[in-house]
PyMOL Python script that loads the backbone (N, CA, C, O; Angstrom):
from pymol import cmd

cmd.read_pdbstr("""\
ATOM      1  N   UNK A   1       4.391  28.961  14.160  1.00  0.00           N
ATOM      2  CA  UNK A   1       4.011  30.210  15.063  1.00  0.00           C
ATOM      3  C   UNK A   1       4.561  31.638  15.379  1.00  0.00           C
ATOM      4  O   UNK A   1       5.367  31.653  16.310  1.00  0.00           O
ATOM      5  N   UNK A   2       4.375  32.457  14.980  1.00  0.00           N
ATOM      6  CA  UNK A   2       4.858  33.502  14.245  1.00  0.00           C
ATOM      7  C   UNK A   2       6.077  34.334  15.583  1.00  0.00           C
ATOM      8  O   UNK A   2       5.910  34.300  16.802  1.00  0.00           O
ATOM      9  N   UNK A   3       7.129  34.946  14.898  1.00  0.00           N
ATOM     10  CA  UNK A   3       8.173  35.364  15.956  1.00  0.00           C
ATOM     11  C   UNK A   3       7.865  37.142  16.222  1.00  0.00           C
ATOM     12  O   UNK A   3       7.322  37.913  15.430  1.00  0.00           O
ATOM     13  N   UNK A   4       8.549  37.526  17.945  1.00  0.00           N
ATOM     14  CA  UNK A   4       8.684  38.780  17.342  1.00  0.00           C
ATOM     15  C   UNK A   4       9.874  39.480  18.253  1.00  0.00           C
ATOM     16  O   UNK A   4       9.908  39.250  19.461  1.00  0.00           O
ATOM     17  N   UNK A   5      10.338  39.891  17.954  1.00  0.00           N
ATOM     18  CA  UNK A   5      11.584  41.020  18.271  1.00  0.00           C
ATOM     19  C   UNK A   5      12.107  41.477  19.459  1.00  0.00           C
ATOM     20  O   UNK A   5      11.563  42.554  19.702  1.00  0.00           O
ATOM     21  N   UNK A   6      12.734  41.245  20.140  1.00  0.00           N
ATOM     22  CA  UNK A   6      13.026  41.918  21.636  1.00  0.00           C
ATOM     23  C   UNK A   6      14.403  42.264  21.183  1.00  0.00           C
ATOM     24  O   UNK A   6      15.130  41.409  20.676  1.00  0.00           O
ATOM     25  N   UNK A   7      14.864  43.793  21.397  1.00  0.00           N
ATOM     26  CA  UNK A   7      16.204  43.753  21.156  1.00  0.00           C
ATOM     27  C   UNK A   7      16.598  42.589  20.260  1.00  0.00           C
ATOM     28  O   UNK A   7      16.204  41.539  20.768  1.00  0.00           O
ATOM     29  N   UNK A   8      17.232  42.399  19.113  1.00  0.00           N
ATOM     30  CA  UNK A   8      17.705  41.697  18.089  1.00  0.00           C
ATOM     31  C   UNK A   8      17.191  40.375  18.446  1.00  0.00           C
ATOM     32  O   UNK A   8      17.255  39.473  17.611  1.00  0.00           O
ATOM     33  N   UNK A   9      16.631  40.146  19.736  1.00  0.00           N
ATOM     34  CA  UNK A   9      16.599  38.264  19.217  1.00  0.00           C
ATOM     35  C   UNK A   9      15.061  37.763  18.996  1.00  0.00           C
ATOM     36  O   UNK A   9      14.167  38.367  19.590  1.00  0.00           O
ATOM     37  N   UNK A  10      14.812  36.881  18.314  1.00  0.00           N
ATOM     38  CA  UNK A  10      13.993  36.243  17.936  1.00  0.00           C
ATOM     39  C   UNK A  10      13.375  35.427  18.690  1.00  0.00           C
ATOM     40  O   UNK A  10      13.988  34.424  19.057  1.00  0.00           O
ATOM     41  N   UNK A  11      12.019  35.634  19.117  1.00  0.00           N
ATOM     42  CA  UNK A  11      11.708  34.458  20.841  1.00  0.00           C
ATOM     43  C   UNK A  11       9.914  34.212  19.845  1.00  0.00           C
ATOM     44  O   UNK A  11       9.449  35.273  19.427  1.00  0.00           O
ATOM     45  N   UNK A  12       9.124  33.007  19.562  1.00  0.00           N
ATOM     46  CA  UNK A  12       7.701  32.314  19.065  1.00  0.00           C
ATOM     47  C   UNK A  12       7.369  33.126  20.346  1.00  0.00           C
ATOM     48  O   UNK A  12       7.809  33.129  21.495  1.00  0.00           O
ATOM     49  N   UNK A  13       6.136  34.010  19.481  1.00  0.00           N
ATOM     50  CA  UNK A  13       5.071  34.583  19.421  1.00  0.00           C
ATOM     51  C   UNK A  13       4.342  32.706  20.672  1.00  0.00           C
ATOM     52  O   UNK A  13       4.643  31.540  20.419  1.00  0.00           O
ATOM     53  N   UNK A  14       3.252  33.299  22.079  1.00  0.00           N
ATOM     54  CA  UNK A  14       2.657  32.039  21.997  1.00  0.00           C
ATOM     55  C   UNK A  14       1.330  32.630  21.717  1.00  0.00           C
ATOM     56  O   UNK A  14       0.966  33.782  21.478  1.00  0.00           O
ATOM     57  N   UNK A  15       0.539  31.168  21.848  1.00  0.00           N
ATOM     58  CA  UNK A  15      -0.998  31.813  21.294  1.00  0.00           C
ATOM     59  C   UNK A  15      -1.230  33.558  21.889  1.00  0.00           C
ATOM     60  O   UNK A  15      -1.450  34.512  21.143  1.00  0.00           O
ATOM     61  N   UNK A  16      -1.092  33.631  23.627  1.00  0.00           N
ATOM     62  CA  UNK A  16      -1.614  34.707  24.382  1.00  0.00           C
ATOM     63  C   UNK A  16      -1.326  36.029  23.333  1.00  0.00           C
ATOM     64  O   UNK A  16      -2.093  36.728  22.670  1.00  0.00           O
ATOM     65  N   UNK A  17      -0.090  36.026  23.480  1.00  0.00           N
ATOM     66  CA  UNK A  17       0.597  37.323  22.798  1.00  0.00           C
ATOM     67  C   UNK A  17      -0.618  37.622  21.653  1.00  0.00           C
ATOM     68  O   UNK A  17      -1.263  38.670  21.676  1.00  0.00           O
ATOM     69  N   UNK A  18      -0.851  36.496  20.595  1.00  0.00           N
ATOM     70  CA  UNK A  18      -2.202  37.095  19.968  1.00  0.00           C
ATOM     71  C   UNK A  18      -3.126  37.683  20.281  1.00  0.00           C
ATOM     72  O   UNK A  18      -3.751  38.182  19.345  1.00  0.00           O
ATOM     73  N   UNK A  19      -3.586  37.885  21.476  1.00  0.00           N
ATOM     74  CA  UNK A  19      -4.694  38.320  22.509  1.00  0.00           C
ATOM     75  C   UNK A  19      -4.661  39.532  22.992  1.00  0.00           C
ATOM     76  O   UNK A  19      -5.264  40.596  23.129  1.00  0.00           O
ATOM     77  N   UNK A  20      -3.826  39.010  23.168  1.00  0.00           N
ATOM     78  CA  UNK A  20      -3.049  40.165  24.445  1.00  0.00           C
ATOM     79  C   UNK A  20      -1.819  41.514  24.479  1.00  0.00           C
ATOM     80  O   UNK A  20      -0.784  41.508  23.813  1.00  0.00           O
ATOM     81  N   UNK A  21      -2.161  42.379  25.224  1.00  0.00           N
ATOM     82  CA  UNK A  21      -1.093  43.740  24.755  1.00  0.00           C
ATOM     83  C   UNK A  21      -0.708  43.568  26.053  1.00  0.00           C
ATOM     84  O   UNK A  21      -1.431  43.047  26.903  1.00  0.00           O
ATOM     85  N   UNK A  22       1.077  44.233  26.370  1.00  0.00           N
ATOM     86  CA  UNK A  22       1.667  43.882  27.417  1.00  0.00           C
ATOM     87  C   UNK A  22       1.766  46.566  28.200  1.00  0.00           C
ATOM     88  O   UNK A  22       2.120  47.688  27.837  1.00  0.00           O
ATOM     89  N   UNK A  23       1.186  45.860  29.213  1.00  0.00           N
ATOM     90  CA  UNK A  23       0.756  47.185  29.660  1.00  0.00           C
ATOM     91  C   UNK A  23       1.923  47.735  30.632  1.00  0.00           C
ATOM     92  O   UNK A  23       1.551  47.489  31.780  1.00  0.00           O
ATOM     93  N   UNK A  24       3.080  48.326  30.649  1.00  0.00           N
ATOM     94  CA  UNK A  24       3.233  48.807  31.502  1.00  0.00           C
ATOM     95  C   UNK A  24       3.288  50.045  32.693  1.00  0.00           C
ATOM     96  O   UNK A  24       4.435  50.459  32.527  1.00  0.00           O
ATOM     97  N   UNK A  25       2.973  50.484  33.283  1.00  0.00           N
ATOM     98  CA  UNK A  25       2.717  51.576  34.072  1.00  0.00           C
ATOM     99  C   UNK A  25       3.548  51.656  35.487  1.00  0.00           C
ATOM    100  O   UNK A  25       4.197  50.739  35.990  1.00  0.00           O
ATOM    101  N   UNK A  26       3.365  52.975  35.997  1.00  0.00           N
ATOM    102  CA  UNK A  26       4.145  53.409  36.903  1.00  0.00           C
ATOM    103  C   UNK A  26       3.373  53.915  38.054  1.00  0.00           C
ATOM    104  O   UNK A  26       2.445  54.578  37.591  1.00  0.00           O
ATOM    105  N   UNK A  27       3.336  53.905  39.268  1.00  0.00           N
ATOM    106  CA  UNK A  27       2.324  53.467  40.371  1.00  0.00           C
ATOM    107  C   UNK A  27       3.311  53.968  41.854  1.00  0.00           C
ATOM    108  O   UNK A  27       4.456  53.661  42.185  1.00  0.00           O
ATOM    109  N   UNK A  28       2.016  55.078  42.676  1.00  0.00           N
ATOM    110  CA  UNK A  28       2.918  55.351  43.827  1.00  0.00           C
ATOM    111  C   UNK A  28       3.155  54.354  44.154  1.00  0.00           C
ATOM    112  O   UNK A  28       2.456  53.372  43.902  1.00  0.00           O
ATOM    113  N   UNK A  29       4.358  54.338  44.898  1.00  0.00           N
ATOM    114  CA  UNK A  29       5.110  53.215  46.048  1.00  0.00           C
ATOM    115  C   UNK A  29       3.480  52.962  47.220  1.00  0.00           C
ATOM    116  O   UNK A  29       2.823  51.930  47.355  1.00  0.00           O
ATOM    117  N   UNK A  30       3.338  53.869  47.660  1.00  0.00           N
ATOM    118  CA  UNK A  30       2.506  53.309  48.615  1.00  0.00           C
ATOM    119  C   UNK A  30       1.276  52.583  47.721  1.00  0.00           C
ATOM    120  O   UNK A  30       1.013  51.452  48.129  1.00  0.00           O
ATOM    121  N   UNK A  31       0.455  53.052  46.538  1.00  0.00           N
ATOM    122  CA  UNK A  31      -0.411  52.029  46.106  1.00  0.00           C
ATOM    123  C   UNK A  31      -0.215  50.847  45.553  1.00  0.00           C
ATOM    124  O   UNK A  31      -1.093  50.026  45.287  1.00  0.00           O
ATOM    125  N   UNK A  32       1.676  50.677  45.258  1.00  0.00           N
ATOM    126  CA  UNK A  32       1.646  49.376  44.848  1.00  0.00           C
ATOM    127  C   UNK A  32       1.550  48.828  46.454  1.00  0.00           C
ATOM    128  O   UNK A  32       0.633  48.157  46.929  1.00  0.00           O
ATOM    129  N   UNK A  33       2.469  49.194  46.975  1.00  0.00           N
ATOM    130  CA  UNK A  33       1.998  48.712  48.650  1.00  0.00           C
ATOM    131  C   UNK A  33       0.755  47.598  48.843  1.00  0.00           C
ATOM    132  O   UNK A  33       0.629  46.393  48.623  1.00  0.00           O
ATOM    133  N   UNK A  34       0.013  48.537  49.311  1.00  0.00           N
ATOM    134  CA  UNK A  34      -1.990  48.147  49.410  1.00  0.00           C
ATOM    135  C   UNK A  34      -1.499  47.424  48.105  1.00  0.00           C
ATOM    136  O   UNK A  34      -1.190  46.359  48.640  1.00  0.00           O
ATOM    137  N   UNK A  35      -1.281  47.285  47.120  1.00  0.00           N
ATOM    138  CA  UNK A  35      -2.081  46.261  46.085  1.00  0.00           C
ATOM    139  C   UNK A  35      -1.481  45.270  46.650  1.00  0.00           C
ATOM    140  O   UNK A  35      -2.282  44.445  47.091  1.00  0.00           O
ATOM    141  N   UNK A  36       0.162  44.886  46.901  1.00  0.00           N
ATOM    142  CA  UNK A  36       0.661  43.970  47.063  1.00  0.00           C
ATOM    143  C   UNK A  36      -0.453  43.126  48.348  1.00  0.00           C
ATOM    144  O   UNK A  36      -0.959  42.005  48.404  1.00  0.00           O
ATOM    145  N   UNK A  37      -0.471  44.058  49.041  1.00  0.00           N
ATOM    146  CA  UNK A  37      -1.313  43.325  50.826  1.00  0.00           C
ATOM    147  C   UNK A  37      -2.704  42.862  50.492  1.00  0.00           C
ATOM    148  O   UNK A  37      -3.269  41.924  51.055  1.00  0.00           O
ATOM    149  N   UNK A  38      -3.361  43.825  49.234  1.00  0.00           N
ATOM    150  CA  UNK A  38      -5.021  43.014  48.832  1.00  0.00           C
ATOM    151  C   UNK A  38      -4.259  41.692  48.107  1.00  0.00           C
ATOM    152  O   UNK A  38      -4.189  40.722  48.861  1.00  0.00           O
ATOM    153  N   UNK A  39      -3.914  41.577  47.310  1.00  0.00           N
ATOM    154  CA  UNK A  39      -3.234  40.451  46.753  1.00  0.00           C
ATOM    155  C   UNK A  39      -2.973  39.296  47.507  1.00  0.00           C
ATOM    156  O   UNK A  39      -3.246  38.143  47.174  1.00  0.00           O
ATOM    157  N   UNK A  40      -2.355  39.720  48.680  1.00  0.00           N
ATOM    158  CA  UNK A  40      -2.234  38.221  49.798  1.00  0.00           C
ATOM    159  C   UNK A  40      -3.455  38.438  50.694  1.00  0.00           C
ATOM    160  O   UNK A  40      -3.320  37.788  51.731  1.00  0.00           O
ATOM    161  N   UNK A  41      -4.287  38.939  50.666  1.00  0.00           N
ATOM    162  CA  UNK A  41      -5.333  39.145  51.224  1.00  0.00           C
ATOM    163  C   UNK A  41      -6.303  37.911  50.700  1.00  0.00           C
ATOM    164  O   UNK A  41      -6.803  36.910  51.213  1.00  0.00           O
ATOM    165  N   UNK A  42      -6.291  38.679  49.096  1.00  0.00           N
ATOM    166  CA  UNK A  42      -7.214  37.865  48.955  1.00  0.00           C
ATOM    167  C   UNK A  42      -6.928  36.450  48.413  1.00  0.00           C
ATOM    168  O   UNK A  42      -7.836  35.633  48.263  1.00  0.00           O
ATOM    169  N   UNK A  43      -5.633  36.185  48.121  1.00  0.00           N
ATOM    170  CA  UNK A  43      -5.088  34.845  47.861  1.00  0.00           C
ATOM    171  C   UNK A  43      -5.592  33.904  49.549  1.00  0.00           C
ATOM    172  O   UNK A  43      -6.276  32.881  49.520  1.00  0.00           O
ATOM    173  N   UNK A  44      -5.260  34.310  50.389  1.00  0.00           N
ATOM    174  CA  UNK A  44      -5.631  34.401  51.311  1.00  0.00           C
ATOM    175  C   UNK A  44      -7.524  33.803  51.291  1.00  0.00           C
ATOM    176  O   UNK A  44      -8.048  32.706  51.484  1.00  0.00           O
ATOM    177  N   UNK A  45      -7.923  34.823  51.042  1.00  0.00           N
ATOM    178  CA  UNK A  45      -9.592  34.230  50.956  1.00  0.00           C
ATOM    179  C   UNK A  45      -9.994  33.541  50.035  1.00  0.00           C
ATOM    180  O   UNK A  45     -11.084  33.880  49.575  1.00  0.00           O
ATOM    181  N   UNK A  46      -9.533  32.735  49.616  1.00  0.00           N
ATOM    182  CA  UNK A  46      -9.833  32.051  47.888  1.00  0.00           C
ATOM    183  C   UNK A  46      -8.881  30.847  47.902  1.00  0.00           C
ATOM    184  O   UNK A  46      -9.230  29.978  47.103  1.00  0.00           O
ATOM    185  N   UNK A  47      -8.054  30.640  48.422  1.00  0.00           N
ATOM    186  CA  UNK A  47      -7.275  29.731  48.699  1.00  0.00           C
ATOM    187  C   UNK A  47      -6.784  29.693  47.398  1.00  0.00           C
ATOM    188  O   UNK A  47      -6.917  28.586  46.876  1.00  0.00           O
ATOM    189  N   UNK A  48      -6.473  30.197  46.988  1.00  0.00           N
ATOM    190  CA  UNK A  48      -5.609  30.657  45.021  1.00  0.00           C
ATOM    191  C   UNK A  48      -4.959  31.627  45.757  1.00  0.00           C
ATOM    192  O   UNK A  48      -5.194  32.094  46.871  1.00  0.00           O
ATOM    193  N   UNK A  49      -3.669  31.957  44.530  1.00  0.00           N
ATOM    194  CA  UNK A  49      -2.990  32.523  44.295  1.00  0.00           C
ATOM    195  C   UNK A  49      -3.793  34.388  42.799  1.00  0.00           C
ATOM    196  O   UNK A  49      -4.108  34.464  41.612  1.00  0.00           O
ATOM    197  N   UNK A  50      -3.729  35.228  43.821  1.00  0.00           N
ATOM    198  CA  UNK A  50      -3.938  35.971  43.469  1.00  0.00           C
ATOM    199  C   UNK A  50      -3.082  36.730  43.159  1.00  0.00           C
ATOM    200  O   UNK A  50      -2.169  36.573  43.970  1.00  0.00           O
ATOM    201  N   UNK A  51      -2.682  37.915  42.036  1.00  0.00           N
ATOM    202  CA  UNK A  51      -1.104  38.508  41.746  1.00  0.00           C
ATOM    203  C   UNK A  51      -1.565  39.914  41.458  1.00  0.00           C
ATOM    204  O   UNK A  51      -2.441  39.534  40.680  1.00  0.00           O
ATOM    205  N   UNK A  52      -1.638  40.630  41.450  1.00  0.00           N
ATOM    206  CA  UNK A  52      -1.219  42.331  41.265  1.00  0.00           C
ATOM    207  C   UNK A  52      -1.883  42.561  40.461  1.00  0.00           C
ATOM    208  O   UNK A  52      -2.806  43.370  40.363  1.00  0.00           O
ATOM    209  N   UNK A  53      -1.122  41.280  39.260  1.00  0.00           N
ATOM    210  CA  UNK A  53      -1.809  41.852  37.952  1.00  0.00           C
ATOM    211  C   UNK A  53      -3.667  41.393  37.548  1.00  0.00           C
ATOM    212  O   UNK A  53      -4.534  41.813  36.781  1.00  0.00           O
ATOM    213  N   UNK A  54      -3.571  40.551  38.356  1.00  0.00           N
ATOM    214  CA  UNK A  54      -4.860  40.022  37.952  1.00  0.00           C
ATOM    215  C   UNK A  54      -6.417  41.350  39.282  1.00  0.00           C
ATOM    216  O   UNK A  54      -7.639  41.485  39.223  1.00  0.00           O
ATOM    217  N   UNK A  55      -5.506  41.847  40.052  1.00  0.00           N
ATOM    218  CA  UNK A  55      -5.922  43.307  40.228  1.00  0.00           C
ATOM    219  C   UNK A  55      -5.993  44.069  39.452  1.00  0.00           C
ATOM    220  O   UNK A  55      -7.112  44.534  39.238  1.00  0.00           O
ATOM    221  N   UNK A  56      -4.464  44.722  38.407  1.00  0.00           N
ATOM    222  CA  UNK A  56      -4.607  45.342  37.588  1.00  0.00           C
ATOM    223  C   UNK A  56      -6.091  45.232  36.732  1.00  0.00           C
ATOM    224  O   UNK A  56      -6.849  46.202  36.743  1.00  0.00           O
ATOM    225  N   UNK A  57      -6.444  43.999  36.000  1.00  0.00           N
ATOM    226  CA  UNK A  57      -6.931  43.506  35.012  1.00  0.00           C
ATOM    227  C   UNK A  57      -8.512  43.921  35.652  1.00  0.00           C
ATOM    228  O   UNK A  57      -9.356  44.684  35.183  1.00  0.00           O
ATOM    229  N   UNK A  58      -8.532  43.196  36.751  1.00  0.00           N
ATOM    230  CA  UNK A  58      -9.919  43.135  37.082  1.00  0.00           C
ATOM    231  C   UNK A  58     -10.786  44.974  37.106  1.00  0.00           C
ATOM    232  O   UNK A  58     -11.982  45.261  37.174  1.00  0.00           O
ATOM    233  N   UNK A  59     -10.016  45.537  37.050  1.00  0.00           N
ATOM    234  CA  UNK A  59      -9.816  47.199  38.012  1.00  0.00           C
ATOM    235  C   UNK A  59      -9.828  47.696  36.707  1.00  0.00           C
ATOM    236  O   UNK A  59     -10.689  48.575  36.665  1.00  0.00           O
ATOM    237  N   UNK A  60      -9.234  47.544  35.514  1.00  0.00           N
ATOM    238  CA  UNK A  60      -9.314  48.120  34.052  1.00  0.00           C
ATOM    239  C   UNK A  60     -10.822  47.795  33.939  1.00  0.00           C
ATOM    240  O   UNK A  60     -11.633  48.721  33.922  1.00  0.00           O
ATOM    241  N   UNK A  61     -11.325  46.161  33.842  1.00  0.00           N
ATOM    242  CA  UNK A  61     -12.005  45.857  33.609  1.00  0.00           C
ATOM    243  C   UNK A  61     -13.621  46.704  33.514  1.00  0.00           C
ATOM    244  O   UNK A  61     -14.470  46.865  32.637  1.00  0.00           O
ATOM    245  N   UNK A  62     -13.415  47.186  35.250  1.00  0.00           N
ATOM    246  CA  UNK A  62     -14.158  47.415  36.003  1.00  0.00           C
ATOM    247  C   UNK A  62     -14.663  49.013  35.559  1.00  0.00           C
ATOM    248  O   UNK A  62     -15.764  49.561  35.623  1.00  0.00           O
ATOM    249  N   UNK A  63     -13.340  49.474  35.089  1.00  0.00           N
ATOM    250  CA  UNK A  63     -13.533  50.803  34.458  1.00  0.00           C
ATOM    251  C   UNK A  63     -13.962  51.148  33.976  1.00  0.00           C
ATOM    252  O   UNK A  63     -14.663  52.150  34.118  1.00  0.00           O
ATOM    253  N   UNK A  64     -13.578  49.761  32.108  1.00  0.00           N
ATOM    254  CA  UNK A  64     -14.416  50.000  31.124  1.00  0.00           C
ATOM    255  C   UNK A  64     -16.244  50.186  31.286  1.00  0.00           C
ATOM    256  O   UNK A  64     -16.943  50.930  30.599  1.00  0.00           O
ATOM    257  N   UNK A  65     -16.694  49.293  32.372  1.00  0.00           N
ATOM    258  CA  UNK A  65     -18.036  48.536  32.723  1.00  0.00           C
ATOM    259  C   UNK A  65     -18.972  50.658  32.694  1.00  0.00           C
ATOM    260  O   UNK A  65     -19.794  51.415  32.178  1.00  0.00           O
ATOM    261  N   UNK A  66     -17.650  50.417  33.958  1.00  0.00           N
ATOM    262  CA  UNK A  66     -18.601  52.273  34.678  1.00  0.00           C
ATOM    263  C   UNK A  66     -18.916  52.835  33.282  1.00  0.00           C
ATOM    264  O   UNK A  66     -20.025  53.067  32.801  1.00  0.00           O
ATOM    265  N   UNK A  67     -17.580  53.019  32.683  1.00  0.00           N
ATOM    266  CA  UNK A  67     -17.325  53.969  31.849  1.00  0.00           C
ATOM    267  C   UNK A  67     -18.735  53.879  30.773  1.00  0.00           C
ATOM    268  O   UNK A  67     -19.484  54.853  30.704  1.00  0.00           O
ATOM    269  N   UNK A  68     -18.971  52.777  30.058  1.00  0.00           N
ATOM    270  CA  UNK A  68     -20.334  52.702  28.831  1.00  0.00           C
ATOM    271  C   UNK A  68     -21.618  52.418  29.803  1.00  0.00           C
ATOM    272  O   UNK A  68     -22.727  52.430  29.270  1.00  0.00           O
ATOM    273  N   UNK A  69     -21.527  52.186  31.076  1.00  0.00           N
ATOM    274  CA  UNK A  69     -22.701  52.766  31.246  1.00  0.00           C
ATOM    275  C   UNK A  69     -22.894  53.837  31.999  1.00  0.00           C
ATOM    276  O   UNK A  69     -23.816  54.007  32.797  1.00  0.00           O
ATOM    277  N   UNK A  70     -22.084  54.510  31.765  1.00  0.00           N
ATOM    278  CA  UNK A  70     -22.516  56.091  32.182  1.00  0.00           C
ATOM    279  C   UNK A  70     -22.555  56.611  30.724  1.00  0.00           C
ATOM    280  O   UNK A  70     -23.262  57.609  30.582  1.00  0.00           O
ATOM    281  N   UNK A  71     -21.944  56.147  29.615  1.00  0.00           N
ATOM    282  CA  UNK A  71     -21.910  56.467  28.100  1.00  0.00           C
ATOM    283  C   UNK A  71     -23.693  56.249  28.119  1.00  0.00           C
ATOM    284  O   UNK A  71     -24.457  57.204  28.260  1.00  0.00           O
ATOM    285  N   UNK A  72     -24.111  54.961  27.965  1.00  0.00           N
ATOM    286  CA  UNK A  72     -25.560  54.576  28.190  1.00  0.00           C
ATOM    287  C   UNK A  72     -26.678  55.881  28.954  1.00  0.00           C
ATOM    288  O   UNK A  72     -27.294  56.757  28.346  1.00  0.00           O
ATOM    289  N   UNK A  73     -26.661  55.713  29.911  1.00  0.00           N
ATOM    290  CA  UNK A  73     -27.006  56.936  30.594  1.00  0.00           C
ATOM    291  C   UNK A  73     -26.780  58.516  30.299  1.00  0.00           C
ATOM    292  O   UNK A  73     -27.527  59.339  30.828  1.00  0.00           O
ATOM    293  N   UNK A  74     -26.050  58.791  29.701  1.00  0.00           N
ATOM    294  CA  UNK A  74     -25.725  60.370  29.239  1.00  0.00           C
ATOM    295  C   UNK A  74     -27.225  60.070  28.200  1.00  0.00           C
ATOM    296  O   UNK A  74     -28.273  60.663  28.455  1.00  0.00           O
ATOM    297  N   UNK A  75     -27.127  59.220  27.204  1.00  0.00           N
ATOM    298  CA  UNK A  75     -27.525  59.187  26.422  1.00  0.00           C
ATOM    299  C   UNK A  75     -29.453  58.829  26.055  1.00  0.00           C
ATOM    300  O   UNK A  75     -30.285  59.029  25.169  1.00  0.00           O
ATOM    301  N   UNK A  76     -29.343  58.228  27.355  1.00  0.00           N
ATOM    302  CA  UNK A  76     -30.609  57.782  27.340  1.00  0.00           C
ATOM    303  C   UNK A  76     -31.500  59.059  27.988  1.00  0.00           C
ATOM    304  O   UNK A  76     -32.720  59.149  27.858  1.00  0.00           O
ATOM    305  N   UNK A  77     -30.651  60.039  28.718  1.00  0.00           N
ATOM    306  CA  UNK A  77     -31.435  60.971  29.477  1.00  0.00           C
ATOM    307  C   UNK A  77     -31.164  62.499  28.143  1.00  0.00           C
ATOM    308  O   UNK A  77     -31.911  63.474  28.064  1.00  0.00           O
ATOM    309  N   UNK A  78     -30.082  62.284  27.391  1.00  0.00           N
ATOM    310  CA  UNK A  78     -30.413  63.201  25.923  1.00  0.00           C
ATOM    311  C   UNK A  78     -31.346  62.999  25.213  1.00  0.00           C
ATOM    312  O   UNK A  78     -31.886  63.956  24.659  1.00  0.00           O
ATOM    313  N   UNK A  79     -32.121  60.823  24.895  1.00  0.00           N
ATOM    314  CA  UNK A  79     -32.862  61.225  24.985  1.00  0.00           C
ATOM    315  C   UNK A  79     -34.222  61.546  24.702  1.00  0.00           C
ATOM    316  O   UNK A  79     -34.852  61.556  23.644  1.00  0.00           O
ATOM    317  N   UNK A  80     -34.626  61.883  26.215  1.00  0.00           N
ATOM    318  CA  UNK A  80     -35.583  62.329  26.866  1.00  0.00           C
ATOM    319  C   UNK A  80     -35.877  63.640  26.531  1.00  0.00           C
ATOM    320  O   UNK A  80     -36.996  63.992  26.160  1.00  0.00           O
ATOM    321  N   UNK A  81     -34.651  64.591  26.678  1.00  0.00           N
ATOM    322  CA  UNK A  81     -35.084  66.134  26.155  1.00  0.00           C
ATOM    323  C   UNK A  81     -35.910  66.188  24.727  1.00  0.00           C
ATOM    324  O   UNK A  81     -36.270  67.270  24.262  1.00  0.00           O
TER     325      UNK A  81
END
""", "prot")
cmd.dss("prot")
cmd.show_as("cartoon", "prot")
cmd.util.cbc("prot")
cmd.orient("prot")
């Protein structure tokens, strides 16, 4: 298993590390608080733990999907001109 360095300490990488990158962002306190509420509401609704990270991952996926769809529509419209 490959090793990763963190402040001169070597840790074995988990298999997930090969497919994932850690993203660290700053968000406004009000957004953080609302996301926390939504995570709690969704956890209660679905009967399983939904983390704020789950919400962020889903949001990023949705953003990329919207961006790609917008790009395809614009290309299609430009082809018609």
